[in-house]
N, C-alpha and C positions, 0 to 999 in steps of 0.2 A: 503494500499499500503506499509505504514512504516513498520506495524508488518512483511509483507511479507519479507520485505526487512531484518529484524532484524533475522529473523527465515533462509533465506537464509545464512545469516552471520555465523550464529552458525553451520548450520551442513557443510559448507565449512572450518569451523575451526576444526570443528571435523575431517574431512577427512583428514585434511593437518597435523593436529597432529597424526595421526593413521600413516601415509605413512612416516613420518620424525621420530616415535619413534619406528618403526618397529626391533624387535630383533629375536635373534636365541636362543634357549634353548639347552644347551650342552646335549649331550648324545641323547636325543630324537629328537634333531632336530626341533620342535616345532616352529612356530611363534609366538611372542607375541608383546604385545604393552606396551612399558613402556612411560610414560609421565613424570616422575620425573628424575630429575637428579641423577645418583647411589651415587654420593657423597653426596647428602642431604639425603638418605635415610641412609647410612653408617653414617651419623653426629647423625641423629635421634636414631637409633640403639645404638650406643654409649652412648648418653645421658640417653635413659632410661635404659640401662643397668646399667648405673653406679647408675642411682635413685633407681633400683630395689635391689641391693645388698646391698646398705644400709639400706633396710628396712629389707632386709631377712636375715636368720640365716643361716650362712654358717655349712657345716656339720663337725664335729672333729674327723669322722672317717676316718684317714689318708690313709687308704688302700683302700678304696671303692673311695675317692676323686682321689687317685693318678692311679686309675686305668680308671677313666673317662677321667682324662689328657692324661693317655697315648694311650689311643683308639681314644681319639679324635685329637691328634696331629698324629697319626698314619694315619687316614684318611684324615685329613687335609694337610699332605704331599703325600699322591697318588693324592688326587684334584689337588693341584698345580703342581703335575708331567703331569698330563694328560691334563690340560687344556693349560699350556705350551707350551706341545710337538704339540697342535693342534690350536695353533694360537688362543686362547681363555682366554689368561692371563688376559686381562681386566676384566673378570666377577669378580676377587678377586683382583684387582690391591689394591682396598683400606683397604683390610681385613686385620686385626690385631688380630689374633686367640688367642680367651681366653675361658677356661673351668672349670665352678665350678659347684659343688655339693651341693645343699641347702637342708637342713634338714627339710622335710616337707613330710606329708603323702600321699601327691596326686600323682599320677602315670603319672608323666607328664615331659616332656623336650621341649626345643624350641631352636632354633638358630637365633639371630638377624642379619640383615643386617649389614656386617663388620666382621661376624664370631665369634660374641658372645654368646656362648653356655652355659645352666644350663640345669644341670638335677636335678630330686629331689628325693630323695631317696625314696620316695615312687613307683617309678618305676622300682628298682632295685629287689626286690623279682619276677618280671615278666621277666627282662633280664635275671639273674640267673646267667650269666656265662660271659667272655669277647665277645663271639661272638655275645651274645644275645644283650649287651650294643651296640656291631659295628652297630646292627641292626637299633637301633634307632640313634644313632649318625650318621649314612650315611643319614636316613631319613632328620633328622633335619638340615644337613647339606646342603643336596640337595636344601631343599627349601630358603635357602639361595643364594648358587648358581645360582638356578634356577630365582631369582628374584622376586619370588611370591608374596612377600610384595608390590613391587612397581606395579606389575599388577594388584594386587586386589584394590590399591588405584586407579590408573589408570580407573578400570572398575567404579568403583564410581563415578569418574569426569566425565566419559562418561554419565553414568544413570543420571546424576544431570543435565547436559547439554540436555539431551533427555527431562527431564522433563520440563526443561524452553522453549523448542522449542515446545513442546506440550501445555503449557501453553498458550503461544502466538497464538499457531493454534488455540486455542478453546476459545480464550478470549471472543468473541463475543457470544458463546453460553450459553443458560440458567445455572444458577449456579449447579441446581441439575444434568443437562448433565453434567458439568465439574467434579464433583467429582465422577460420575462414570467412566468416563475416566482416571484421575488421579487413582482411585481406581485398575482400572484393570491394567493401567500401572505398580504401585507399584507390585501388584502382580507376573504380568509376568518377571519384573525385577528381583525379589526376587528368584522366583520358576523356571523362564526360564533361567536366567543369573548366579545371583551371587551363587546360592547353586550348581549347577552344575560345574560351572568354581572352586568354593572351591573343589568340590569331585575329579575333574579332576588333581587340583596341589596334591591332596594327593596321587592320583595314579601315577603322575610324579615322585613325591618324594619317593614313594616306589621303582619306577624302579631304578631311578638314585643312591637313597640308596644302593640298591644291588650291581651295579656296583661299586661304590665307598668303600663299604667293601669289596667286593673281589679284587680289585686293591691293598688293604691293607695287604691282606692277609686273610682275614677272608671268613669262606665257606657261602656264601649268603643262602644255603638250611636252616640256622638256623634261617631266618624269619617266616618260617612257624610255626616253635614252639611257637616263641614270639608272634606271632599275633594271633596263638591259645589260649596261654594262656592268652590274653588281651580280646578276645573274650567271656572267662568265669568268666571275672574278677564282673560279674553280673550289676544290675542297668537297668532301663527301659530305652530302645532306640527310638528315633524318626525313623519314616518310613523313608528309603534312601532318599526320593524325597525331605524329610523336613530337611536333614541332611547335616551340613558341611563336612562329611568323608563317604566315601564308608560304605556299610552295611559290616560287618563280613565276610561273607562267600564269597560276591564279593571279597573284597581284597584278603583274601586269596587264592580264586580262580585265580585271576589275578597273584598274586605273582608267584603261582606254574606253571602259563605259561609262566613267563618271566624267569622264572631260568636259563633253557638252554641257553638264550641268556647273562645272568650274569655271568654264570659260564666259558664262554669264557675269562673273564678276572682274572680269580682266578688261581692263581699258575703259572702265565705266566712266 
């Protein structure tokens, strides 16, 4: 009876948290659940960003570093204008934009909550020019504006609560049966929830990024060339259902399909 009582409390708590924390992603209009205060996410982002920069080697190529800052600020300005005009300025209320180029051969870039952006020099051979750089900048900024980090952490918290509820529900079953249930739950959560959500976040960031770069005056069709070059970068890639990112062909196809919508924001 007591176990059933605690199970009901956990389930009720999850439902209440989901209802209270429901939010809307700009551009796409998708509903999401963010259980953590955004101010807390921004504070974590600033702390981690500062720690990273203390260990990283900033690029001494002034021309490249200035280009990253130029493109980043243009897209940030476009994002701010759009969100403020559409009553969604709260999404970036705590943002203090910062753009840095790090000397590292890894083809990577990221944006932390709060608008803290890092580009690695290793991605520049794939961006090639200002428009290509805008593709990546728009995508990474979109992750932060869409609060994907908060959403992923919220999903993980929900999974942990679900695992706790399951443990209570099967507490009286034989140990071997418990292990089977928990293993099945873990696999289902990983491949049925976390990885698909991660891929959907990448697709959403692609779409939002196209719109953001278009608002900033960059032709979004440049995204096709960039992702085609990235797809040819080599290396063994896992099957799509086991990956955090969409397959290259899927991603490029989705981008091509969304381009007509993104082009509506180009040269307005």
